[in-house]
All heavy atoms as a GROMACS GRO file, in nm:
protein
  478
    1MET      N    1   0.696   1.396   1.103
    1MET     CA    2   0.693   1.368   0.969
    1MET      C    3   0.789   1.256   0.924
    1MET      O    4   0.901   1.235   0.962
    1MET     CB    5   0.744   1.493   0.897
    1MET     CG    6   0.736   1.485   0.737
    1MET     SD    7   0.788   1.639   0.676
    1MET     CE    8   0.828   1.587   0.506
    2ASN      N    9   0.735   1.161   0.849
    2ASN     CA   10   0.814   1.051   0.807
    2ASN      C   11   0.866   1.073   0.659
    2ASN      O   12   0.821   1.148   0.582
    2ASN     CB   13   0.717   0.922   0.798
    2ASN     CG   14   0.659   0.879   0.930
    2ASN    OD1   15   0.725   0.914   1.036
    2ASN    ND2   16   0.564   0.821   0.930
    3ARG      N   17   0.966   0.999   0.633
    3ARG     CA   18   1.030   0.997   0.488
    3ARG      C   19   1.010   0.870   0.432
    3ARG      O   20   1.028   0.754   0.491
    3ARG     CB   21   1.179   1.032   0.524
    3ARG     CG   22   1.257   1.065   0.399
    3ARG     CD   23   1.231   1.189   0.349
    3ARG     NE   24   1.301   1.211   0.219
    3ARG     CZ   25   1.349   1.326   0.174
    3ARG    NH1   26   1.330   1.439   0.257
    3ARG    NH2   27   1.407   1.342   0.076
    4THR      N   28   0.981   0.880   0.299
    4THR     CA   29   0.952   0.765   0.219
    4THR      C   30   1.047   0.757   0.097
    4THR      O   31   1.050   0.869   0.034
    4THR     CB   32   0.809   0.748   0.182
    4THR    OG1   33   0.744   0.743   0.300
    4THR    CG2   34   0.778   0.623   0.094
    5TYR      N   35   1.102   0.652   0.060
    5TYR     CA   36   1.189   0.636  -0.049
    5TYR      C   37   1.142   0.515  -0.128
    5TYR      O   38   1.131   0.407  -0.072
    5TYR     CB   39   1.340   0.620  -0.026
    5TYR     CG   40   1.402   0.742   0.023
    5TYR    CD1   41   1.444   0.763   0.163
    5TYR    CD2   42   1.439   0.846  -0.071
    5TYR    CE1   43   1.498   0.869   0.193
    5TYR    CE2   44   1.514   0.960  -0.031
    5TYR     CZ   45   1.538   0.976   0.107
    5TYR     OH   46   1.607   1.080   0.153
    6ARG      N   47   1.122   0.520  -0.256
    6ARG     CA   48   1.098   0.409  -0.342
    6ARG      C   49   1.241   0.371  -0.396
    6ARG      O   50   1.326   0.450  -0.422
    6ARG     CB   51   1.011   0.448  -0.467
    6ARG     CG   52   0.864   0.471  -0.416
    6ARG     CD   53   0.763   0.463  -0.535
    6ARG     NE   54   0.774   0.354  -0.629
    6ARG     CZ   55   0.742   0.226  -0.601
    6ARG    NH1   56   0.687   0.191  -0.485
    6ARG    NH2   57   0.756   0.142  -0.688
    7PHE      N   58   1.254   0.235  -0.419
    7PHE     CA   59   1.392   0.184  -0.453
    7PHE      C   60   1.376   0.053  -0.532
    7PHE      O   61   1.281  -0.006  -0.528
    7PHE     CB   62   1.482   0.154  -0.337
    7PHE     CG   63   1.437   0.037  -0.252
    7PHE    CD1   64   1.481  -0.087  -0.276
    7PHE    CD2   65   1.343   0.060  -0.141
    7PHE    CE1   66   1.456  -0.188  -0.190
    7PHE    CE2   67   1.309  -0.052  -0.053
    7PHE     CZ   68   1.371  -0.172  -0.093
    8THR      N   69   1.496   0.030  -0.608
    8THR     CA   70   1.510  -0.111  -0.672
    8THR      C   71   1.638  -0.159  -0.633
    8THR      O   72   1.719  -0.074  -0.604
    8THR     CB   73   1.486  -0.094  -0.827
    8THR    OG1   74   1.594  -0.004  -0.874
    8THR    CG2   75   1.354  -0.046  -0.870
    9ALA      N   76   1.645  -0.288  -0.625
    9ALA     CA   77   1.780  -0.351  -0.590
    9ALA      C   78   1.774  -0.482  -0.650
    9ALA      O   79   1.679  -0.554  -0.675
    9ALA     CB   80   1.790  -0.355  -0.439
   10THR      N   81   1.895  -0.536  -0.679
   10THR     CA   82   1.927  -0.677  -0.718
   10THR      C   83   1.958  -0.739  -0.583
   10THR      O   84   2.052  -0.712  -0.513
   10THR     CB   85   2.048  -0.682  -0.805
   10THR    OG1   86   2.028  -0.594  -0.927
   10THR    CG2   87   2.076  -0.832  -0.849
   11VAL      N   88   1.867  -0.841  -0.551
   11VAL     CA   89   1.872  -0.908  -0.419
   11VAL      C   90   1.906  -1.062  -0.429
   11VAL      O   91   1.841  -1.122  -0.521
   11VAL     CB   92   1.748  -0.894  -0.336
   11VAL    CG1   93   1.759  -0.965  -0.215
   11VAL    CG2   94   1.725  -0.747  -0.314
   12THR      N   95   1.999  -1.107  -0.363
   12THR     CA   96   2.032  -1.258  -0.372
   12THR      C   97   2.013  -1.314  -0.233
   12THR      O   98   2.062  -1.255  -0.120
   12THR     CB   99   2.184  -1.281  -0.407
   12THR    OG1  100   2.215  -1.205  -0.531
   12THR    CG2  101   2.214  -1.428  -0.413
   13ASP      N  102   1.936  -1.433  -0.228
   13ASP     CA  103   1.909  -1.501  -0.100
   13ASP      C  104   2.033  -1.582  -0.077
   13ASP      O  105   2.075  -1.673  -0.163
   13ASP     CB  106   1.779  -1.588  -0.126
   13ASP     CG  107   1.735  -1.652   0.005
   13ASP    OD1  108   1.818  -1.711   0.084
   13ASP    OD2  109   1.622  -1.646   0.048
   14LEU      N  110   2.096  -1.569   0.036
   14LEU     CA  111   2.220  -1.642   0.073
   14LEU      C  112   2.181  -1.788   0.102
   14LEU      O  113   2.276  -1.870   0.091
   14LEU     CB  114   2.279  -1.576   0.185
   14LEU     CG  115   2.334  -1.442   0.173
   14LEU    CD1  116   2.387  -1.383   0.296
   14LEU    CD2  117   2.446  -1.442   0.061
   15ASP      N  118   2.066  -1.819   0.130
   15ASP     CA  119   2.046  -1.967   0.159
   15ASP      C  120   2.012  -2.039   0.029
   15ASP      O  121   2.053  -2.171   0.023
   15ASP     CB  122   1.907  -1.977   0.249
   15ASP     CG  123   1.941  -1.921   0.392
   15ASP    OD1  124   2.052  -1.942   0.446
   15ASP    OD2  125   1.846  -1.858   0.446
   16THR      N  126   1.937  -1.991  -0.073
   16THR     CA  127   1.899  -2.050  -0.187
   16THR      C  128   1.996  -2.013  -0.311
   16THR      O  129   1.998  -2.086  -0.413
   16THR     CB  130   1.768  -2.036  -0.228
   16THR    OG1  131   1.745  -1.893  -0.256
   16THR    CG2  132   1.670  -2.072  -0.117
   17GLY      N  133   2.058  -1.896  -0.308
   17GLY     CA  134   2.140  -1.853  -0.412
   17GLY      C  135   2.057  -1.787  -0.526
   17GLY      O  136   2.106  -1.750  -0.621
   18LYS      N  137   1.922  -1.782  -0.497
   18LYS     CA  138   1.829  -1.723  -0.600
   18LYS      C  139   1.851  -1.573  -0.608
   18LYS      O  140   1.855  -1.495  -0.496
   18LYS     CB  141   1.689  -1.752  -0.566
   18LYS     CG  142   1.593  -1.696  -0.662
   18LYS     CD  143   1.453  -1.741  -0.622
   18LYS     CE  144   1.342  -1.669  -0.714
   18LYS     NZ  145   1.206  -1.705  -0.671
   19THR      N  146   1.856  -1.509  -0.716
   19THR     CA  147   1.871  -1.365  -0.744
   19THR      C  148   1.752  -1.314  -0.821
   19THR      O  149   1.692  -1.377  -0.901
   19THR     CB  150   1.998  -1.330  -0.821
   19THR    OG1  151   2.113  -1.381  -0.747
   19THR    CG2  152   2.023  -1.185  -0.846
   20GLU      N  153   1.709  -1.181  -0.768
   20GLU     CA  154   1.594  -1.123  -0.826
   20GLU      C  155   1.592  -0.972  -0.813
   20GLU      O  156   1.664  -0.923  -0.725
   20GLU     CB  157   1.455  -1.179  -0.760
   20GLU     CG  158   1.447  -1.142  -0.616
   20GLU     CD  159   1.326  -1.206  -0.535
   20GLU    OE1  160   1.220  -1.214  -0.605
   20GLU    OE2  161   1.324  -1.226  -0.418
   21GLU      N  162   1.525  -0.909  -0.906
   21GLU     CA  163   1.515  -0.770  -0.884
   21GLU      C  164   1.403  -0.733  -0.806
   21GLU      O  165   1.288  -0.792  -0.821
   21GLU     CB  166   1.475  -0.692  -1.031
   21GLU     CG  167   1.609  -0.699  -1.127
   21GLU     CD  168   1.706  -0.596  -1.070
   21GLU    OE1  169   1.663  -0.478  -1.031
   21GLU    OE2  170   1.832  -0.620  -1.074
   22VAL      N  171   1.414  -0.641  -0.702
   22VAL     CA  172   1.320  -0.605  -0.616
   22VAL      C  173   1.280  -0.458  -0.630
   22VAL      O  174   1.370  -0.375  -0.628
   22VAL     CB  175   1.366  -0.634  -0.477
   22VAL    CG1  176   1.256  -0.587  -0.369
   22VAL    CG2  177   1.386  -0.789  -0.455
   23SER      N  178   1.160  -0.414  -0.636
   23SER     CA  179   1.112  -0.276  -0.622
   23SER      C  180   1.016  -0.272  -0.501
   23SER      O  181   0.929  -0.350  -0.486
   23SER     CB  182   1.029  -0.237  -0.746
   23SER     OG  183   1.118  -0.237  -0.860
   24ASP      N  184   1.048  -0.167  -0.418
   24ASP     CA  185   0.956  -0.153  -0.294
   24ASP      C  186   0.975  -0.015  -0.245
   24ASP      O  187   1.039   0.064  -0.297
   24ASP     CB  188   1.011  -0.260  -0.190
   24ASP     CG  189   0.915  -0.291  -0.090
   24ASP    OD1  190   0.804  -0.224  -0.086
   24ASP    OD2  191   0.932  -0.384  -0.008
   25THR      N  192   0.915   0.012  -0.127
   25THR     CA  193   0.917   0.141  -0.065
   25THR      C  194   0.961   0.126   0.071
   25THR      O  195   0.934   0.026   0.149
   25THR     CB  196   0.769   0.196  -0.067
   25THR    OG1  197   0.722   0.205  -0.190
   25THR    CG2  198   0.770   0.336  -0.006
   26ALA      N  199   1.057   0.210   0.114
   26ALA     CA  200   1.114   0.211   0.246
   26ALA      C  201   1.061   0.335   0.320
   26ALA      O  202   1.063   0.446   0.273
   26ALA     CB  203   1.264   0.220   0.243
   27HIS      N  204   1.014   0.319   0.444
   27HIS     CA  205   0.965   0.416   0.523
   27HIS      C  206   1.047   0.444   0.653
   27HIS      O  207   1.083   0.350   0.716
   27HIS     CB  208   0.820   0.383   0.568
   27HIS     CG  209   0.721   0.352   0.469
   27HIS    ND1  210   0.659   0.451   0.396
   27HIS    CD2  211   0.672   0.237   0.417
   27HIS    CE1  212   0.580   0.394   0.305
   27HIS    NE2  213   0.593   0.264   0.310
   28PHE      N  214   1.071   0.562   0.677
   28PHE     CA  215   1.168   0.602   0.786
   28PHE      C  216   1.091   0.698   0.874
   28PHE      O  217   1.015   0.787   0.839
   28PHE     CB  218   1.285   0.667   0.742
   28PHE     CG  219   1.367   0.580   0.646
   28PHE    CD1  220   1.349   0.583   0.511
   28PHE    CD2  221   1.467   0.496   0.694
   28PHE    CE1  222   1.426   0.500   0.434
   28PHE    CE2  223   1.541   0.417   0.633
   28PHE     CZ  224   1.517   0.403   0.488
   29ASP      N  225   1.100   0.671   1.010
   29ASP     CA  226   1.036   0.741   1.104
   29ASP      C  227   1.104   0.885   1.133
   29ASP      O  228   1.044   0.978   1.200
   29ASP     CB  229   1.011   0.676   1.246
   29ASP     CG  230   0.919   0.554   1.233
   29ASP    OD1  231   0.845   0.558   1.145
   29ASP    OD2  232   0.966   0.456   1.305
   30GLN      N  233   1.226   0.893   1.085
   30GLN     CA  234   1.301   1.023   1.111
   30GLN      C  235   1.278   1.118   0.996
   30GLN      O  236   1.277   1.076   0.882
   30GLN     CB  237   1.454   0.988   1.119
   30GLN     CG  238   1.479   0.898   1.230
   30GLN     CD  239   1.620   0.840   1.223
   30GLN    OE1  240   1.684   0.838   1.115
   30GLN    NE2  241   1.674   0.774   1.321
   31PRO      N  242   1.254   1.241   1.029
   31PRO     CA  243   1.225   1.344   0.912
   31PRO      C  244   1.350   1.364   0.824
   31PRO      O  245   1.318   1.393   0.702
   31PRO     CB  246   1.184   1.462   0.988
   31PRO     CG  247   1.252   1.456   1.131
   31PRO     CD  248   1.262   1.308   1.151
   32ILE      N  249   1.469   1.352   0.872
   32ILE     CA  250   1.584   1.398   0.786
   32ILE      C  251   1.663   1.260   0.767
   32ILE      O  252   1.744   1.219   0.870
   32ILE     CB  253   1.671   1.497   0.854
   32ILE    CG1  254   1.594   1.633   0.868
   32ILE    CG2  255   1.786   1.529   0.766
   32ILE    CD1  256   1.661   1.739   0.950
   33VAL      N  257   1.641   1.202   0.650
   33VAL     CA  258   1.719   1.088   0.607
   33VAL      C  259   1.770   1.106   0.467
   33VAL      O  260   1.688   1.131   0.380
   33VAL     CB  261   1.631   0.955   0.610
   33VAL    CG1  262   1.708   0.829   0.556
   33VAL    CG2  263   1.572   0.929   0.760
   34THR      N  264   1.902   1.114   0.449
   34THR     CA  265   1.955   1.126   0.318
   34THR      C  266   1.935   1.009   0.236
   34THR      O  267   1.912   0.902   0.278
   34THR     CB  268   2.109   1.166   0.328
   34THR    OG1  269   2.173   1.053   0.377
   34THR    CG2  270   2.130   1.284   0.428
   35ARG      N  271   1.961   1.025   0.104
   35ARG     CA  272   1.946   0.904   0.012
   35ARG      C  273   2.061   0.808   0.055
   35ARG      O  274   2.035   0.690   0.042
   35ARG     CB  275   1.952   0.963  -0.139
   35ARG     CG  276   1.844   1.050  -0.176
   35ARG     CD  277   1.876   1.133  -0.309
   35ARG     NE  278   1.868   1.017  -0.421
   35ARG     CZ  279   1.761   1.005  -0.485
   35ARG    NH1  280   1.639   1.058  -0.459
   35ARG    NH2  281   1.749   0.921  -0.588
   36HIS      N  282   2.182   0.855   0.079
   36HIS     CA  283   2.285   0.764   0.118
   36HIS      C  284   2.241   0.690   0.241
   36HIS      O  285   2.259   0.554   0.247
   36HIS     CB  286   2.420   0.836   0.132
   36HIS     CG  287   2.519   0.743   0.190
   36HIS    ND1  288   2.581   0.652   0.108
   36HIS    CD2  289   2.574   0.734   0.308
   36HIS    CE1  290   2.676   0.583   0.170
   36HIS    NE2  291   2.664   0.632   0.301
   37GLU      N  292   2.183   0.747   0.342
   37GLU     CA  293   2.147   0.682   0.473
   37GLU      C  294   2.041   0.585   0.439
   37GLU      O  295   2.034   0.471   0.493
   37GLU     CB  296   2.102   0.788   0.562
   37GLU     CG  297   2.200   0.869   0.634
   37GLU     CD  298   2.154   0.990   0.706
   37GLU    OE1  299   2.037   1.035   0.682
   37GLU    OE2  300   2.230   1.027   0.796
   38ALA      N  301   1.954   0.620   0.347
   38ALA     CA  302   1.847   0.528   0.309
   38ALA      C  303   1.901   0.395   0.240
   38ALA      O  304   1.861   0.279   0.267
   38ALA     CB  305   1.743   0.601   0.215
   39GLU      N  306   1.997   0.418   0.147
   39GLU     CA  307   2.048   0.300   0.084
   39GLU      C  308   2.126   0.208   0.180
   39GLU      O  309   2.121   0.083   0.175
   39GLU     CB  310   2.154   0.348  -0.028
   39GLU     CG  311   2.093   0.413  -0.148
   39GLU     CD  312   2.198   0.472  -0.235
   39GLU    OE1  313   2.322   0.474  -0.210
   39GLU    OE2  314   2.164   0.533  -0.337
   40VAL      N  315   2.195   0.266   0.269
   40VAL     CA  316   2.268   0.192   0.382
   40VAL      C  317   2.165   0.111   0.460
   40VAL      O  318   2.183  -0.006   0.490
   40VAL     CB  319   2.345   0.287   0.468
   40VAL    CG1  320   2.410   0.192   0.583
   40VAL    CG2  321   2.465   0.327   0.386
   41ALA      N  322   2.050   0.175   0.509
   41ALA     CA  323   1.942   0.116   0.592
   41ALA      C  324   1.877   0.003   0.512
   41ALA      O  325   1.850  -0.103   0.567
   41ALA     CB  326   1.851   0.211   0.633
   42ILE      N  327   1.864   0.013   0.380
   42ILE     CA  328   1.795  -0.079   0.295
   42ILE      C  329   1.882  -0.198   0.288
   42ILE      O  330   1.836  -0.314   0.306
   42ILE     CB  331   1.751  -0.021   0.160
   42ILE    CG1  332   1.650   0.071   0.170
   42ILE    CG2  333   1.716  -0.138   0.062
   42ILE    CD1  334   1.627   0.170   0.045
   43GLY      N  335   2.008  -0.180   0.271
   43GLY     CA  336   2.110  -0.296   0.257
   43GLY      C  337   2.109  -0.360   0.386
   43GLY      O  338   2.115  -0.484   0.388
   44ARG      N  339   2.119  -0.299   0.491
   44ARG     CA  340   2.116  -0.363   0.626
   44ARG      C  341   1.997  -0.444   0.652
   44ARG      O  342   2.003  -0.554   0.717
   44ARG     CB  343   2.136  -0.255   0.738
   44ARG     CG  344   2.282  -0.200   0.750
   44ARG     CD  345   2.290  -0.103   0.861
   44ARG     NE  346   2.439  -0.052   0.852
   44ARG     CZ  347   2.468   0.050   0.915
   44ARG    NH1  348   2.385   0.134   0.980
   44ARG    NH2  349   2.590   0.100   0.907
   45GLU      N  350   1.879  -0.394   0.616
   45GLU     CA  351   1.749  -0.465   0.634
   45GLU      C  352   1.757  -0.603   0.552
   45GLU      O  353   1.724  -0.699   0.613
   45GLU     CB  354   1.637  -0.385   0.582
   45GLU     CG  355   1.501  -0.450   0.597
   45GLU     CD  356   1.466  -0.503   0.735
   45GLU    OE1  357   1.517  -0.444   0.834
   45GLU    OE2  358   1.387  -0.609   0.741
   46PHE      N  359   1.806  -0.593   0.425
   46PHE     CA  360   1.823  -0.720   0.362
   46PHE      C  361   1.925  -0.809   0.416
   46PHE      O  362   1.897  -0.937   0.431
   46PHE     CB  363   1.854  -0.689   0.213
   46PHE     CG  364   1.745  -0.646   0.131
   46PHE    CD1  365   1.738  -0.528   0.059
   46PHE    CD2  366   1.639  -0.731   0.096
   46PHE    CE1  367   1.621  -0.487  -0.014
   46PHE    CE2  368   1.523  -0.701   0.019
   46PHE     CZ  369   1.530  -0.575  -0.040
   47ALA      N  370   2.030  -0.761   0.462
   47ALA     CA  371   2.130  -0.842   0.537
   47ALA      C  372   2.076  -0.911   0.660
   47ALA      O  373   2.109  -1.026   0.685
   47ALA     CB  374   2.250  -0.750   0.582
   48SER      N  375   1.983  -0.851   0.732
   48SER     CA  376   1.920  -0.907   0.848
   48SER      C  377   1.836  -1.031   0.812
   48SER      O  378   1.804  -1.114   0.893
   48SER     CB  379   1.843  -0.817   0.935
   48SER     OG  380   1.718  -0.772   0.869
   49GLN      N  381   1.792  -1.024   0.687
   49GLN     CA  382   1.715  -1.141   0.630
   49GLN      C  383   1.803  -1.243   0.557
   49GLN      O  384   1.735  -1.322   0.475
   49GLN     CB  385   1.611  -1.089   0.531
   49GLN     CG  386   1.501  -0.990   0.598
   49GLN     CD  387   1.419  -0.920   0.489
   49GLN    OE1  388   1.407  -0.979   0.383
   49GLN    NE2  389   1.376  -0.803   0.521
   50ARG      N  390   1.935  -1.237   0.576
   50ARG     CA  391   2.024  -1.322   0.508
   50ARG      C  392   2.013  -1.316   0.349
   50ARG      O  393   2.017  -1.414   0.280
   50ARG     CB  394   2.009  -1.471   0.546
   50ARG     CG  395   2.046  -1.489   0.687
   50ARG     CD  396   2.070  -1.622   0.736
   50ARG     NE  397   2.136  -1.723   0.631
   50ARG     CZ  398   2.266  -1.733   0.605
   50ARG    NH1  399   2.353  -1.646   0.675
   50ARG    NH2  400   2.323  -1.811   0.524
   51LYS      N  401   2.013  -1.185   0.318
   51LYS     CA  402   2.004  -1.160   0.172
   51LYS      C  403   2.113  -1.043   0.146
   51LYS      O  404   2.127  -0.964   0.225
   51LYS     CB  405   1.872  -1.110   0.127
   51LYS     CG  406   1.761  -1.220   0.136
   51LYS     CD  407   1.621  -1.172   0.096
   51LYS     CE  408   1.528  -1.277   0.125
   51LYS     NZ  409   1.396  -1.239   0.086
   52THR      N  410   2.166  -1.043   0.022
   52THR     CA  411   2.258  -0.935  -0.024
   52THR      C  412   2.186  -0.851  -0.114
   52THR      O  413   2.109  -0.898  -0.200
   52THR     CB  414   2.396  -0.982  -0.081
   52THR    OG1  415   2.357  -1.058  -0.199
   52THR    CG2  416   2.468  -1.069   0.011
   53ALA      N  417   2.200  -0.722  -0.100
   53ALA     CA  418   2.139  -0.621  -0.197
   53ALA      C  419   2.256  -0.556  -0.268
   53ALA      O  420   2.332  -0.486  -0.211
   53ALA     CB  421   2.052  -0.531  -0.116
   54ARG      N  422   2.242  -0.557  -0.399
   54ARG     CA  423   2.346  -0.480  -0.483
   54ARG      C  424   2.267  -0.391  -0.573
   54ARG      O  425   2.153  -0.401  -0.594
   54ARG     CB  426   2.420  -0.584  -0.570
   54ARG     CG  427   2.518  -0.677  -0.500
   54ARG     CD  428   2.579  -0.772  -0.582
   54ARG     NE  429   2.470  -0.873  -0.646
   54ARG     CZ  430   2.454  -0.896  -0.768
   54ARG    NH1  431   2.519  -0.820  -0.868
   54ARG    NH2  432   2.354  -0.975  -0.809
   55ASN      N  433   2.341  -0.290  -0.622
   55ASN     CA  434   2.275  -0.187  -0.713
   55ASN      C  435   2.149  -0.131  -0.658
   55ASN      O  436   2.048  -0.121  -0.711
   55ASN     CB  437   2.253  -0.255  -0.842
   55ASN     CG  438   2.366  -0.316  -0.899
   55ASN    OD1  439   2.487  -0.261  -0.896
   55ASN    ND2  440   2.353  -0.432  -0.981
   56ILE      N  441   2.149  -0.083  -0.527
   56ILE     CA  442   2.039  -0.024  -0.466
   56ILE      C  443   2.014   0.113  -0.536
   56ILE      O  444   2.121   0.197  -0.534
   56ILE     CB  445   2.048  -0.006  -0.315
   56ILE    CG1  446   2.058  -0.140  -0.255
   56ILE    CG2  447   1.931   0.066  -0.257
   56ILE    CD1  448   2.098  -0.149  -0.102
   57ARG      N  449   1.904   0.144  -0.587
   57ARG     CA  450   1.879   0.263  -0.663
   57ARG      C  451   1.755   0.334  -0.601
   57ARG      O  452   1.649   0.269  -0.607
   57ARG     CB  453   1.865   0.239  -0.811
   57ARG     CG  454   1.984   0.195  -0.871
   57ARG     CD  455   1.976   0.147  -1.019
   57ARG     NE  456   1.874   0.035  -1.048
   57ARG     CZ  457   1.892  -0.092  -1.026
   57ARG    NH1  458   2.002  -0.128  -0.972
   57ARG    NH2  459   1.787  -0.168  -1.044
   58ILE      N  460   1.767   0.448  -0.544
   58ILE     CA  461   1.656   0.517  -0.509
   58ILE      C  462   1.587   0.580  -0.626
   58ILE      O  463   1.643   0.653  -0.720
   58ILE     CB  464   1.691   0.637  -0.415
   58ILE    CG1  465   1.778   0.582  -0.300
   58ILE    CG2  466   1.581   0.720  -0.367
   58ILE    CD1  467   1.704   0.492  -0.200
   59THR      N  468   1.466   0.563  -0.645
   59THR     CA  469   1.387   0.589  -0.762
   59THR      C  470   1.283   0.704  -0.732
   59THR      O  471   1.222   0.766  -0.827
   59THR     CB  472   1.321   0.474  -0.831
   59THR    OG1  473   1.215   0.414  -0.744
   59THR    CG2  474   1.416   0.368  -0.878
   60GLY      N  475   1.258   0.740  -0.617
   60GLY     CA  476   1.170   0.836  -0.584
   60GLY      C  477   1.150   0.864  -0.446
   60GLY      O  478   1.197   0.798  -0.356
   0.00000   0.00000   0.00000
């Protein structure tokens, strides 16, 4: 069973300095993922793309 979280975040591209509001869905292959673990994983995914994510909010 997969776990899915909808989220919004304020994301800044470190290369361009451009900031935008992002709404998306995060899918996890593990059945037990807490909201906190999801927020951390979402932040790490943006960091791997050279972007910072602030105000990550799980919306559903």
